[in-house]
C-alpha positions as CSV (number, residue, x, y, z in Angstrom):
1,M,-9.4,-22.0,9.1
2,N,-10.4,-25.5,7.9
3,K,-7.8,-27.8,9.7
4,N,-8.0,-30.5,7.1
5,A,-7.0,-28.4,4.1
6,Q,-3.3,-28.3,3.2
7,V,-2.5,-24.5,3.3
8,E,0.8,-23.8,1.9
9,A,0.3,-19.9,1.5
10,I,-2.0,-17.1,2.4
11,I,-2.8,-14.7,-0.2
12,G,-4.6,-11.4,0.8
13,P,-4.5,-9.9,4.1
14,Q,-5.0,-6.1,3.2
15,T,-4.5,-4.3,6.6
16,S,-2.0,-4.4,9.4
17,A,-4.6,-5.6,11.5
18,E,-5.4,-8.5,9.1
19,V,-1.8,-9.5,9.0
20,E,-1.3,-9.4,12.8
21,L,-4.4,-11.8,12.9
22,F,-2.9,-14.3,10.6
23,A,0.7,-13.8,11.8
24,G,0.3,-16.1,14.7
25,I,-1.2,-18.9,12.5
26,A,1.6,-18.4,10.0
27,I,4.4,-18.4,12.4
28,R,3.1,-21.7,14.3
29,N,2.6,-23.4,11.0
30,H,5.4,-22.0,8.9
31,I,2.9,-20.5,6.2
32,P,4.1,-17.6,4.2
33,I,1.7,-14.6,4.2
34,L,1.8,-12.8,0.8
35,S,0.2,-9.4,1.1
36,F,-0.5,-7.3,-2.2
37,S,-1.9,-4.3,-0.3
38,P,0.1,-1.0,0.3
39,T,-2.1,-0.6,3.7
40,T,0.3,-2.7,5.9
41,S,2.9,-1.6,8.2
42,P,6.6,-1.6,7.2
43,A,7.3,-3.1,10.5
44,L,5.6,-6.4,9.4
45,S,8.2,-7.2,6.8
46,S,10.8,-7.9,9.4
47,P,11.0,-10.5,12.4
48,P,9.1,-11.6,14.2
49,T,6.7,-11.8,11.2
50,R,9.5,-13.4,9.0
51,F,7.0,-15.3,7.1
52,F,5.4,-12.0,5.7
53,V,6.2,-11.1,2.1
54,R,4.8,-7.6,0.7
55,T,4.2,-7.7,-3.1
56,A,3.4,-4.1,-3.2
57,A,5.4,-1.1,-2.7
58,S,6.0,-0.4,1.2
59,I,4.3,2.5,2.8
60,A,8.0,3.8,3.4
61,S,8.4,4.5,-0.4
62,Q,5.8,7.2,-0.3
63,A,7.7,9.3,2.1
64,A,10.2,11.0,-0.3
65,P,7.3,12.0,-2.9
66,I,5.4,13.7,-0.1
67,A,8.5,15.6,0.9
68,A,9.3,16.5,-2.8
69,I,5.8,17.9,-3.1
70,L,6.4,20.2,-0.1
71,D,9.6,21.3,-1.4
72,V,8.1,22.3,-4.9
73,F,5.6,24.2,-3.3
74,S,8.1,25.8,-0.5
75,W,6.2,24.5,2.2
76,R,8.3,24.0,4.9
77,A,6.2,22.2,7.5
78,A,3.3,19.7,7.6
79,V,1.0,18.1,10.0
80,L,0.6,14.3,9.8
81,L,-3.1,13.1,10.5
82,H,-2.6,9.5,10.8
83,E,-4.9,6.3,11.9
84,D,-4.1,5.1,15.3
85,S,-2.8,1.9,14.0
86,L,0.5,0.0,12.9
87,Y,-0.5,1.1,9.6
88,G,-0.9,4.7,10.5
89,I,2.2,5.3,12.5
90,G,4.2,3.1,9.8
91,I,4.8,6.0,7.6
92,L,6.1,8.5,10.3
93,P,9.8,7.4,10.7
94,A,10.5,7.3,6.9
95,L,8.7,10.7,6.6
96,V,11.0,12.2,9.2
97,H,14.0,10.8,7.4
98,A,12.8,12.1,4.0
99,F,12.4,15.7,5.4
100,Q,15.9,15.4,6.7
101,V,17.1,14.2,3.3
102,Q,15.4,17.1,1.7
103,G,17.6,19.4,4.0
104,Q,14.7,20.5,6.3
105,L,15.3,21.4,9.9
106,L,13.3,19.1,12.3
107,A,12.8,20.6,15.7
108,G,10.5,20.1,18.7
109,S,9.1,23.5,19.1
110,Y,6.1,25.0,17.2
111,G,8.1,28.1,16.2
112,A,10.7,26.2,14.1
113,R,10.5,25.8,10.4
114,G,10.6,22.4,8.9
115,V,8.5,20.8,12.0
116,V,6.5,17.7,11.2
117,D,3.8,17.3,13.8
118,S,1.3,14.5,14.0
119,V,-2.0,13.8,15.3
120,S,-3.6,10.4,15.7
121,V,-7.1,9.4,14.8
122,P,-8.7,6.2,16.2
123,A,-9.6,3.8,13.4
124,D,-13.3,3.6,14.9
125,A,-13.6,7.5,15.5
126,T,-17.0,9.0,15.5
127,D,-17.7,12.3,13.8
128,G,-17.3,13.9,17.1
129,R,-13.6,12.7,17.5
130,L,-12.8,13.4,13.8
131,D,-14.0,17.1,14.7
132,A,-11.7,17.4,17.7
133,A,-8.6,16.2,15.8
134,L,-9.5,18.8,13.1
135,R,-9.9,21.5,15.8
136,A,-6.6,20.3,17.2
137,V,-4.6,21.0,13.8
138,K,-6.7,24.0,13.0
139,I,-5.0,26.1,15.8
140,M,-1.3,24.9,14.8
141,P,0.4,27.5,12.8
142,W,0.6,25.2,9.6
143,R,-1.9,24.8,7.0
144,V,-0.5,21.6,5.2
145,Y,-1.8,18.2,6.2
146,V,-0.6,15.0,5.3
147,V,-3.6,12.2,5.5
148,H,-2.3,8.8,6.1
149,M,-5.2,6.3,6.9
150,L,-7.5,3.7,5.5
151,P,-9.7,5.0,2.7
152,A,-13.0,4.8,4.3
153,L,-11.7,6.8,7.5
154,A,-10.1,9.5,5.1
155,A,-13.3,9.9,3.2
156,R,-15.1,10.6,6.5
157,L,-12.0,13.0,7.8
158,F,-12.3,15.1,4.4
159,R,-16.2,15.2,4.8
160,R,-15.8,16.6,8.2
161,A,-13.1,19.1,7.2
162,S,-15.3,20.4,4.5
163,V,-18.1,21.1,7.0
164,A,-15.4,23.0,9.3
165,G,-14.2,25.1,6.1
166,M,-10.8,23.5,6.0
167,M,-11.0,22.5,2.4
168,S,-10.9,26.0,1.2
169,E,-8.2,28.3,-0.1
170,G,-5.4,28.7,2.7
171,Y,-5.5,24.9,3.3
172,A,-3.3,21.9,1.5
173,W,-4.1,18.5,1.7
174,I,-2.0,15.5,0.6
175,A,-3.4,12.0,0.8
176,T,-1.2,8.9,0.7
177,A,-1.6,6.2,-1.7
178,G,-3.8,4.0,0.4
179,V,-6.6,6.8,-0.3
180,G,-5.6,7.3,-3.9
181,A,-5.5,3.7,-5.0
182,A,-9.2,3.6,-3.6
183,A,-10.5,6.7,-5.1
184,D,-12.4,4.8,-7.9
185,G,-14.3,2.9,-5.4
186,L,-15.5,5.9,-3.3
187,S,-18.9,7.6,-4.0
188,P,-19.3,10.7,-5.8
189,D,-20.3,12.4,-2.7
190,D,-17.1,11.4,-0.9
191,I,-15.2,12.5,-4.1
192,E,-16.9,15.8,-4.0
193,H,-15.8,16.4,-0.5
194,M,-12.2,15.6,-1.6
195,Q,-11.9,18.3,-4.3
196,G,-8.5,20.0,-4.0
197,V,-6.9,17.1,-2.3
198,V,-3.5,16.0,-3.7
199,S,-3.1,12.4,-3.7
200,L,-0.4,9.8,-4.4
201,R,-1.5,6.8,-6.5
202,P,0.1,3.8,-7.5
203,Y,1.1,3.9,-11.4
204,V,1.3,0.7,-13.6
205,Q,2.8,1.5,-17.2
206,P,0.3,0.4,-19.8
207,T,2.6,-2.3,-21.3
208,G,1.3,-4.7,-23.9
209,Q,1.3,-7.4,-21.0
210,V,-1.0,-5.1,-18.8
211,R,-3.2,-4.4,-21.7
212,S,-3.4,-7.9,-23.0
213,F,-4.5,-8.9,-19.4
214,T,-7.1,-6.3,-19.2
215,R,-8.6,-7.3,-22.6
216,R,-8.9,-10.8,-21.2
217,L,-10.1,-9.7,-18.0
218,K,-12.9,-7.8,-19.5
219,A,-13.9,-10.6,-22.0
220,R,-14.0,-12.9,-19.0
221,F,-16.1,-10.5,-17.0
222,R,-18.7,-9.8,-19.6
223,R,-18.9,-13.7,-20.3
224,D,-19.7,-14.2,-16.7
225,N,-21.8,-11.3,-16.2
226,P,-23.8,-10.8,-19.4
227,G,-26.3,-8.3,-17.9
228,I,-23.7,-5.8,-17.0
229,A,-22.7,-3.5,-19.7
230,D,-19.1,-2.1,-19.8
231,E,-19.1,1.5,-20.5
232,D,-15.3,1.8,-21.0
233,D,-14.7,-0.7,-23.8
234,D,-12.2,1.5,-25.5
235,D,-10.2,2.0,-22.6
236,D,-8.0,-1.0,-21.7
237,V,-6.4,0.2,-18.7
238,A,-9.0,2.5,-17.0
239,H,-10.5,-0.1,-14.4
240,T,-7.5,-2.4,-14.0
241,S,-6.2,-1.1,-10.7
242,A,-2.7,-1.5,-9.3
243,S,-4.2,-3.7,-6.6
244,L,-5.8,-5.9,-9.1
245,L,-2.5,-6.3,-11.2
246,W,-0.5,-6.9,-7.9
247,L,-3.0,-9.5,-6.8
248,Y,-2.7,-11.3,-10.1
249,D,1.0,-11.0,-10.0
250,T,1.1,-12.4,-6.5
251,A,-1.0,-15.3,-7.2
252,W,1.1,-16.3,-10.3
253,A,4.4,-15.9,-8.3
254,A,3.0,-18.0,-5.5
255,A,1.9,-20.9,-7.9
256,A,5.2,-20.6,-9.7
257,A,7.2,-20.8,-6.4
258,A,5.2,-23.8,-5.3
259,D,5.6,-25.6,-8.4
260,R,9.4,-25.1,-8.4
261,C,9.3,-26.5,-4.7
262,L,7.5,-29.5,-5.6
263,H,9.7,-30.0,-8.7
264,Q,12.9,-29.7,-6.3
265,S,11.4,-32.1,-3.5
266,S,10.7,-34.5,-6.3
267,N,14.4,-34.4,-7.5
268,A,15.7,-34.5,-3.9
269,R,13.8,-37.7,-3.4
270,E,14.9,-39.3,-6.4
271,E,18.5,-38.4,-5.7
272,H,18.4,-39.3,-2.1
273,N,19.9,-36.0,-1.4
274,T,18.7,-34.1,1.7
275,T,20.6,-31.1,1.4
276,T,18.8,-28.3,-0.5
277,F,18.8,-24.5,-0.1
278,C,15.4,-24.5,1.6
279,D,14.3,-26.0,4.9
280,G,11.1,-27.7,4.0
281,K,8.3,-27.0,1.5
282,T,7.5,-23.8,3.3
283,G,10.7,-22.2,3.7
284,C,11.5,-23.1,0.0
285,L,8.2,-21.3,-1.1
286,V,9.2,-18.2,0.8
287,E,12.9,-18.0,-0.4
288,T,11.7,-19.0,-4.1
289,F,8.9,-16.0,-3.8
290,R,11.4,-13.6,-2.4
291,R,14.0,-14.2,-5.2
292,R,11.4,-13.7,-7.9
293,L,10.3,-10.6,-6.1
294,R,13.8,-9.2,-6.0
295,R,14.2,-10.0,-9.7
296,H,11.0,-8.1,-10.6
297,E,12.0,-5.1,-8.5
298,T,15.6,-5.0,-10.4
299,R,13.8,-5.3,-13.7
300,E,11.3,-2.3,-12.6
301,R,14.1,-0.1,-11.5
302,R,16.0,-0.8,-14.7
303,G,12.8,0.4,-16.4
304,R,12.4,3.4,-14.8
305,R,15.9,4.4,-15.4
306,A,15.3,3.9,-19.2
307,V,12.3,6.0,-19.2
308,A,14.2,8.8,-17.1
309,N,17.2,8.6,-19.7
310,E,14.8,9.1,-22.6
């Protein structure tokens, strides 16, 4: 990091490992970290990483939909295959709670119904290690698997599962949103090995604002890259991922918060008033951003209720 640069915020850490790397810098220098990625651990939102602000949905929010999928298909038990990292284990408490809410019995023996077992996979696992993990779950009495890991590792896992004959009838696979959100960026061969996988995926309602942003983005892209043809000009939303929209909103919210802080600091100096709701510029930035994020989440909940009532 350039020590001469006046850094007021860090936008972009997309994994728990990256957030941990920046966390020490952020805490020492009181610099907020704004992450728009769903692939960070829920634990990072609480102290001691108090300068971490998540602008995407938490991993924990995926637990209830997963439990609901199992309930719809009357699948009473599942095995969690997760990456051996903060991100990988981050969903486990929420998933256990979601099963309890669904009224399922959690127990410690393999014979009990409603058991959720888990198998960890190293983030740098070789094909041999992936095969070993698949053999471990294959001998268990359940055939429903929830995969929670970064997309590249998940794609390799599904490829090895296909080789092992575990992507056939009699097996059910559910992937979390970290995989679903990155599906468009996977190779056709990777997608072929994932046929039959049910995946959660962030959904952004194609409002007028979203379509307007997408049109402007495409126009800018065509202007900056005249040699690249856009094959989907008629589809305004197809290639505007949720992560891209979260990044756009995050950058705007950070800029708005910084502008408000600068304005308040200027007023405070003019009025010779040292008592404000924030403790310094960075504290103001974090608090302002969190307030804006809470208002945004409230509007989203109201919108979802309105759609549900219709």
